[in-house]
N, C-alpha and C positions, 0 to 999 in steps of 0.2 A: 248305438255304441257311442260312448262319451269318454274322451281321454282328457285327463287333467293336463292343462296347458303348461304347467310348471313342473317338469320332472325333477326329482331330487338325486343328486350325485352323492353317493355314500363314500366314506373314507376308504372302503375296501375296493373301490374302483367300479362297483356295480351302479347301475342307474335304476332308480325306483320310479315306475310310472303307474299311477292309479288309473284303472279302467273300470267303468261300470257299463252294464248292458241291460236292456229290457228285451225280453223274448216271450213268445207265445208258444204254448204246447197245444198242438192240434193233432189228435191221434184218433181219427175215425176208424171204426171197425166194421167189418161186414155185418149187415143187419141193422146198423144204426140208422136213425132217421135224421136227416138234415134239411135245412131250408136254404134256398138260394135264389138269387135274382137272375133271371134269364138275360144273358148278354148276346148270345148268338143263336140263330135258328137253323136247323137242317130238316131234311125230310122226316127222319125217324129219331133224331137226337137233337138236343139243344145244349148249349154251353151255359154254365151258371157260375156265379160268383158267390162263394159261401163265406160268411163273416167278413164280407167286403175285402177279402184277401186271397182266398184259395179257389182255384178253378176246378170245376167238375163237369164231366160229360154225362148227360142224363138221357136215358132211353125214354121216349115219349109213349104215352098211352093213347090208343086210338080215340077213345071217347072224349078226350080233353084237348082243347086248342089253347095254346099259349103263345104269347108274343114277347118281344124284347121288353124288359122292364117289369114283367110279371114276377111275382114271388111264388115259388113252387116248393112242395115238400117231396122228398125222394128218399128211397132206401139205398144205402151204400151196398153195392154188389162186389166191389173190389177196390183195393187201395194198393198202389205200387209207386215206385220211383222211376223216372226216366233215366237215361244214361247221364244226363246233366245234373241229376240229383233233385229234379223237380217232382213234387208230389202229384200223382195222377189219381183222382177219385172218379170212379165209374159208378153210376147209380141208375135206378129205375124209378120213374115217376110214380107217385101214388095219386089216385083219384081223390081230390080234396073236397071236403064238404064246406058249405057256407060258414059254418061255425068256426072254421080255422082262420077265416079272414083272407084266404088266398083267392086271387082272381082265377076263374075258370069258366069256360064256355063249352057247350056241347057242339060237336062238329055238325054242320049242316050238310045233309046228303043231297047232291044234285042229280 
């Protein structure tokens, strides 16, 4: 948000202030495929940062091990807003191939 520092006072008594804004439209839909950087790990889910701005909770796949900093691809399963108006993206991880360039490792069974 950028506000012109010199507002203009008109003869009619109104004040004219010029404002400009830059915004992004992010509108994921169920079934869309997104890429995110893993920021937090859990037992069955991980937290990701999409487009370096939006948070997503992604259900992990058993065959793949990821860690913080990895880039993963996932399918959007649900999109909603919290009470505070924050976007909540829920996804399911897709098993990635080497061609996609994403890090992935098979789980070792002990």
